[in-house]
Each structure stands twice: as C-alpha cells, then as structure tokens.
N, C-alpha and C positions, 0 to 999 in steps of 0.2 A: 736408473735403480735398476740392479739386477733382478733377476727372477728372485721368489721365494717357492720355497718347497716347505711344504709340513702336513703333518699327519691329524687326522680330524672325526670327526663325525655325521653326518649327511642324513638329512631325515628328507626322501623327495614327500615333493607335493601328491596327496590321493593315500599316501601307503603310510604304514603304522611302523613299519620297519626302520632301526637304523642302523647304517652301513657304514665298516670303516674303511675310509678314503685317505687319498691324498688330492692335497688343496695345491694347485701352482699359480701363483699370481706373476703378473709380468705388467708391467708400465705399460705396453703397447698391445697385450692380446689381452688383457683382461684377467678372467678367472675361469680354470678349469680343474673338474673333479672327475678323478680317474680310482676306479675301485681297484682292489690287490692282483686282479687280474689285467690290470691296465687297461678296460675299457673305462670310455670316457660317457660319463654319467649325466656333466651339465657341463654348459661351457655358456659365460653369457661375458656382454661387453662392459669392464667397470664400471661406467657411468650407469649401472643396470641394476646396480646391487644397493641392498640396502643393511645398516652395521648398527646391533645397537648401541648404544652411547657408553664409552667406556668407564667399568667401574672398575677401580682398584686393576688386582689381577688376576678377575673372574673370568672366564673363556669369552670370547667374542664370538655374538652371533649376527649371522651374516644373513641375510635375506636375499637368495635368487629370483626375481620377477616368474612366477608361474612354473618353476622348478622346483623348488624346496628350501631347507633351512641348512646351514651346513655349519657348525659349532668348533674352532679351533681356540688352543692355548692364544693367551696375550703376549704378546712380548713387544720388544721396540721396535722392529722391521714392521711385523702385521698393524699395530699402532700408527705407524708412521706410513703405511700405504694404504689404512683405510682414511683416516686424515685427508692424502690423496685424491681420493677418489668415489669414494660412499656419498651418496646421494643425502643421506643424513648429517653426515659430517657438513657436507658445503652446506647443507641448509643451515646448523648450528653455529655455521662462521660466520652466515648473513645477520642470521638472529642476535651477533654477539656483535657486528657492527654499530659503532657510534652513527655512523654516517647512514645507514638503514636505517635507525631506530629513529632518527631526527625526520629522516624523508617520510616515513611515518606516518609520526605525530604528527606533520604537518599537512601529509597528503591523505589521510586516510579519513579525517573530517569533513574535506574539502567534497571528497568523493561521495560521502553521505548525505550531505547536504545537497548535492547536485542528484543524488540517486533519488529524496524524496521530495525534493522541490520541483525537477522536472521531469524525472524519469517515469515516475509512477503516476501523477497525473496525464501526462502524454501517455501512454500507454494504456490508461482509463476511458480518454475522448474514441483511439482506436477500438477495445473491447466494446464499448456502449454500441457505435457502429454496426457491430457483428452478430447482437444478439436479438435471435429470431422475436416476431412479435407475436406468437403462441404464447411465450414463455414472460413477455411484458405482458401479458395479460392475463395469466394465470399467477403471478408475482403481484400486479395491480388488486386483482379481484380478493387474494387470500391478505392483504395488506388492509384492506377496506372491513373486511369480515373479521379481521382482529382487532381494528380500531372498535367497532361497532360492539364486540362484546366486551373493552374492557372501557374506552375512555370518552367513548361517542353512544350519544343516543337519538332516539329519535324525533324529528325537528316539532316545533309546537306553532311554526310560522301557518298563519292558515293559507287556501289555496289561489285566495287572489293577489297575498304578498307574493308568493313561490312563482306566480304565473308568469307577474309583472319584474320579475326579473329576469326569467327565464326567458322572455321575448326581448327585453333589453339587449341579454346575452346572445339571442341568435341574432340581432339587428347588429351588434358591434363582429359578428363572425363573417357575417355576409360582405363587411365590409374590408375584410382586412384579409390577405392572402396564406394560409394556416393548412397543411395538408391533413393537419390530426383531428379526427373527429371527438368536439371535446362534448363532454355531459357534466351538467351543473347538479348536483346535489347538496341537500338543507341538511345539517343533522346541530343538536347542541350539544356542550363539552362545560361542564366549570371547570374541569383541567387545564383545558385549551384555552378557552376563554376566545375573545377575537378573537378569532383566525381565519384562513382560508388556507390550504396543502392543496394541490396535485402530486395525484398519482399517472406512474409513466404511462399509462394507455390515455390517460387525455381523462379521463375524471377528477376534475375540480370541487373539492367539499368546502362549503361555507358554513360555519358557526352563527346560529341563530345571533349568539352577543356580537359578531362584526354585523350583522344585519342593525342591531339594534344600535350598536355606536353608530354606526355613518349615516341611519335616518333614511327619508327618502331619497340623497343626493346619490344618484345615480352613477354620475363624473366619478366620485369616488370610487363605488364597487367598481368600475371598467378599470379604473390604474391598476387596483389589486391584483383583479383577473387576468388581465393584462401581464404582468409580472408570475402570474404562475404558468398563462401559457408559456413564459419566455426559458420556465424550467421545464416543459415538456420539450418542448420544439428543441433545445442544447440536450436535452436526455441527461438532465443533472443524475437524474435518481442513480440510472445506471452506471452513471460513473463515479459516483459517490460510494456504489454497492463495489467497484472493480477497487477502486482505491483505495477502500478500507480494507479488501481483501488482500490487494496486493501488499499492502503496508504492514497487515499482521504477520503477512509470511515473512517479508523479508528483515524486521522486525526480531521472529524469533531466528531465523536463518543465522542476523549477526551475532545476535546477543543473546540465544538460548542458553550456551556454554557457562552464564554470568552468576547463575543462580536466584536467587528471591530479590536480591538489592534492582539488579536488573531488571526483572518484570516488572518491578514498579515504576520504574524510572520508564519502561518500554509502556505500559499503563499508560502513561501522561503522558509522554511523546505524541503515543497515537491519537491522543483525544487531539493536541492542540493541532499535529499536524490534519487534521480531519478536520477540525474548525476552518484551521485555516486557508482550506482547499475548497469550504464552503462558502467562503465567506467571498472566494473569488467569484464562485457561481450566482450568488447573489449580486455580487455586482453586475452579471451578464445579463439574470434577469429584468436586471432594476435599469439597464442600460436598454434592454429591449421593448419593455413596455413604455420606456421615455418616446423612442423611436413611432410605436406603432400611436401612439397617441398625436405626436406628429402627424402621422400617416393618416388619420382621422378630424387633421383637424384640430383634435382639442388640447388644451391649455394645458402644458403640464405642470402648474399649479396644483391638478388637483390629485397627481400624487404625490406633493410635496404634504397637500392638505391629508390625506390618508394614509401619511407617515407621523403627520404629527397627533393624530388623533389615535391612533396606534400606539405611540410612545409613552401618551396620557396613561395607557391602562399597563404600561410596565415602572417596574422600580428603576429607580437613577441607575445611570451608569454609572461605575467607577472604573480607573484605571486597568486594574486588575480583571474585572467582568470583561471589557474591553480587548483583552488579547487572549481572553479563554471563551466567548458566547460567538456559537457559528455563525451568526447576520453582523456586518457591518453597523456603527453607530448609528441611531437614528439619525438624528442630527446630518452625521455626513451624507446619509441618502437624500435628506433634504436638501442637504444646499447643492447634491450633484444635480436636484432634477431642478433647482430655481440655477443652475449653471454658475454658482461660487464658485 
C-alpha cells in the first residue's frame, strides 16, 4: 500500500491545545505527525496505535500510546489502513472470529474450574505457612472473645469433671508428637449444641452439651479432640481464611461487570466452593485422628461411635444438604473409620 497523507487535528498528551497537523501513514514506517512547519510532533509504529470503532462517516480518532490523540476524516483509504494496523481493529476481528469464540467457550470454563479447584486451594496452603504466630494468636483470641459475647456462655461443669477431662487430655498429648501447645476450655451453647472446635493457636473448646452426650466415655472425647488437633496441625483455619479471601477477590475480578445477577451467582458459588474445600479439610482432620488413634493403640471404633452419637443430634441428611454442607456426611465418616 502506498503512503497516505491527510490533514487532521492533534491533541498532545498533557496539553489542552489542538494543533492542525499533517498525518503520514505508511505500511512500513507506521504513523508520523508533523505541524505546519514540518516539525515532527509524534511518531509511532503502527502496532502501537488504537483507533475508535468506525461509525458511519464520523472522523476517526487515533490514540498514540503516551503521545496524544489525532483526529482525521474518515476515508476508505484510512479505514483500510486502520483495519490492517490498529490494535483495536485486530482485537475486534479476533472477537468476531467464530473459531475464537468457540475456543473461549470451551477453554474459559476449564480455566475457571482449574483456578478455583486447584490454584486457590494450593495457594491457601502456602499462605498458611507464612502467617506469623503473633497474628494467629491475636486472631484466635479475638475469635474466642467474639464467640463468648455471642453464642457461648460459661461452663456449668463442676471442677472435678473439668479436671478429669483435663488430666485425660494431658495424658493423651504426652503420648503423641505434636509441636503445638494445646489448651482445653469448656463452654456451654444452646446454639452450637454438642460440639467441639479448634482455634488456630491450639485452643480447643468443648461444649457442655458434648460432654453430656458422650457421658464418661473418655475414648470418644479423645477421638473428637484428635480430630480438632488435626485441624490445628494442618493449619486449616488459616487455609480457609486465605481461600475465602482469594475466592472472593477472584469472583469479583472475573464477574464484577456482569451486574446483580452474577453477584447473586457469585455468592452461591462462593459458598459451594468454600464448603467443598471445607469437606476436604474435614477428611484430612478425620484421617489425622484415625492415625493418632492407631499410634495410641486405641480402637478406631471410638471415632466411629463418636460420629454416630453426633449424627443422632443432627437432622436427617438429604442429597441437597450433603452437597451444600461444610462437612462430609456422617455415614461416610463412620464408614471411613471402619475401613468400609
């Protein structure tokens, strides 16, 4: 293609003035802009320009990276030159390609699936290893304080019962290899019911309702507490926090421009993704507890029996609740303990 020379208006970057200019376009040298005194004002390779989409006979606006904006009349020759060289037009051609659209339709969902299923959980594991112990301690103390001011209340267990479980626990800890210092505390909670949970710093809270449920069977409580130790040793709390944060950021980055409908979808997807990730962590904690029971020479049946007792306090599991809930099904956990 021979060179094209047209007049136009140039708006230099960082200046408010409009300069009458001559614009020279060539296939090899790109685009050059000179003023009426033939002084060079701007020059760039053709691949570094962006042109607004053609609209009837409206003058064409051509952006020069970090140099300014030039406006020229729309002519067939200029339209052809821009279609061949402008980044914007190349992108438009790519977007209109049926092959590209088809590939994106297939590859984008595959990428997102791999991103949420593998990359985010993998990154969460790395993040958990680098969280300072001081922050873990602060987060744990604030969490317990918030729970004490909302759904937990002081234990009603007598000192003798508490000491009995504390002694049992210290005896168990002395026989297994765990680097974390664990602290057992008792609370009561009508909302949580029979439950136990671990905070990242090694604090394990046992509800009065759980003690009442298992009675004097220390083996059952040992199995449950070993499960909670598994959460701490594998840094599950920190992994969940980082996974939830990364998932939220990613969902907003990928879908934030699609409006309210996608915001609703993102919320549901976020919950499902987090719960599925939590199920993986529950399996890790279960298997950790079972391995420690073997190490202590205790029967794995104590874990299965503990799960069976807890299952009796929960509503019947439907297919929908199994999909949405954060824990694996109780029956699956019982079967796992019994090697079924």
